[in-house]
C-alpha positions, 0 to 999 in steps of 0.5 A, a space after each residue: 224064556 218061552 222057548 223052554 215050553 217046546 212051542 211052535 215057532 209061530 207061537 214064539 214069534 207071536 209071543 215076542 211080537 207082543 213083548 213077552 220076554 219071560 214067563 210069569 210064575 203062573 205061566 211057568 206052572 200051568 203051561 208044562 202041565 197043560 201041555 201034557 193034557 192033564 186037568 188043571 185047577 189053578 189059583 192066580 191073582 188078576 194081572 199075572 198072565 193067567 190068560 196066556 197060561 191057558 191060551 198057549 197050550 191050547 194053541 199048541 194042541 190045535 197045531 199038534 193035532 190039526 183039524 181034518 174036517 170042518 166043524 164046531 169048535 174044539 176048544 171052549 173057554 167059559 167066562 163070567 162077563 162079556 168084557 172078559 170074553 171079548 178080552 180073551 178073544 182078542 188075546 187069542 187072536 194075537 197069540 195065534 195071529 201067525 197060524 190058521 187058528 180061528 177064534 170066535 166070541 159069543 156073549 149075551 147083550 148083542 143081536 143073535 144074528 151077529 153070531 151066525 158066522 161063528 155058528 155056521 162056519 168052522 171055528 177052533 176056539 170059542 170064548 163064551 158067556 154061559 147064558 147065551 151059549 146054553 141058549 144056542 145048545 138048547 136050540 140045537 144051533 151049537 154042538 158041544 160034542 166036538 169040544 176037546 178042551 174046556 176052560 172055566 176062567 174066573 170060576 169063582 165069579 161065575 158061581 157068584 153070579 149064579 151060573 152053576 146050573 148053566 155051567 153044569 149043563 154045558 159041561 155035561 154037553 161037552 162030556 167027550 172032552 179030553 181036558 178041563 182047566 179051571 182058573 180062579 183068582 181065589 180058592 177061598 170058598 168051599 163052593 169052588 172046591 166042591 165045583 172043581 171036584 164035580 168037573 175035573 178028573 184027578 186035576 193037578 193043583 197049581 197055586 201061583 206065588 207071584 214074584 215081587 215084580 208081578 205082585 200088585 203094589 196096592 196101597 189101601 186105606 179107608 175114610 170114615 163117613 157119617 152118612 151117605 151125603 158125607 160119603 159123596 162129598 169124600 168121593 168128590 174131594 178124592 176124585 179132584 185131588 192131584 194124581 187121581 187119574 184113571 179111577 174105577 168107583 164101585 157101587 153095589 146097585 144100578 141105581 147108585 151107579 146112575 145116581 153117582 154118575 149124575 152127581 159127578 157130572 154136576 161137580 164137573 167130573 165127567 165119567 162113564 158108567 157100567 152095569 149089568 143090563 146095558 146094551 153091548 154097544 153102549 158098554 163097549 163105547 163106555 169102556 173105549 172112552 175110559 180106555 183111551 183117556 177121554 174120561 178118567 172115571 168109570 162108575 160100575 157095579 161088580 159086573 165090571 170087577 171081572 173082565 176089565 183088563 185096562 192098563 194104568 188104573 191108578 185108583 179103585 174106590 169102594 163107594 159101597 163096600 162089597 158084601 164079601 172079602 172075595 169081591 173086595 179082592 177082585 175089585 182092588 185087583 183092577 189096580 196095581 196090575 203086573 207090578 205097577 203101583 195102585 191105590 184102593 180107597 174104601 168109604 166106610 159107614 158104621 154098618 160097613 165095619 163088619 166087612 172091614 174086620 173080615 178084610 183086615 183078618 184076611 189080609 192080616 193087616 189093619 187098613 189105615 184110617 185117613 182124614 180129609 181136614 175139611 171133611 172130618 167125621 163127627 162120629 167115632 168109629 163103631 166097634 164090632 164085637 167079636 162073638 165068641 164061638 160056643 164051645 160044646 161041652 162033653 157029658 162029663 163037663 156038663 155034669 161037673 158044671 151042674 155039680 158046681 152050680 148046685 154047690 153055689 146054690 147050697 152055699 147061698 142058701 146056707 148064708 
């Protein structure tokens, strides 16, 4: 129960109002450590209550040490995408609704004037994307010296998106902070570990092993496609099947997203689309139409793979396969959230088989191959040869090998 964390009654009442009954495994791990003020490095799958795991200790800190004078934010939460920033901002407001804690959100893609209120009035918690915040710091509109707690959420994705230098500059500006917390869905890459060493001081490493109830129940399979038109036909067929309700379709390029949107409308499959360089109001409108069920299909680039916190996504479809296993994990994390069942389908051409091999090795299971009768592939599945790692020989082994080869040559010469 949340009472075990020694939270103020206002926070416990808000938790109860939001319908949280029992802490998730990541909350059980993070909240006690975070409340001691220690730096935290935490890994947890999407949809396991990670946001509340850092928001509750933050709110408790602000209540324990109230502000004595007006000023800039005391807590900064950096996120990779606008959608995630907006979602965390909303969660923060809900959890602190019975307190005087004020939350603000700063992201790119919106009018600069819309942030005047946050920059010119007292805000306690600021949720921001790195690019726009750094602009305000450089223009001396924002002062990071009052930051006491810094949270880097979905740090692996921020690094993927090329924010490393920007984050390092913001971290440097907030160098008087007392605590830093870094969260990542995976800690697979060396980049996150190296980055964590740069920004954290003697962190507590916490890795969540979600309970069976929390774990995503994601059924995965793939369809082999002979060509891009064949792949499009497979997508249309799947989207028209019964039980395929709220679906996110992933493509690697903006052009593909726009192409697919047009093709789906032509097939009487209304959809909304989401990609990087979209005005914020259009993005919000697209997400709202998808959230409220007005349309059942969202076509997106990977910018939407993080930050979309929408319940009830039944299917994720990889129209284009992701470049890395890490991105695949984040994509399929849109479905099967908080213990619900979900389905992830990959449409695979011959050139995608290398990444399929990597995904299967990472998950330690073979992805099931399925066939739609009227759209059977004509080509056989292409095989990817596993390159054998070259073994370095010692000097003695090299000499022995040379001696063996010399003997063979002598034998041949004699015969």
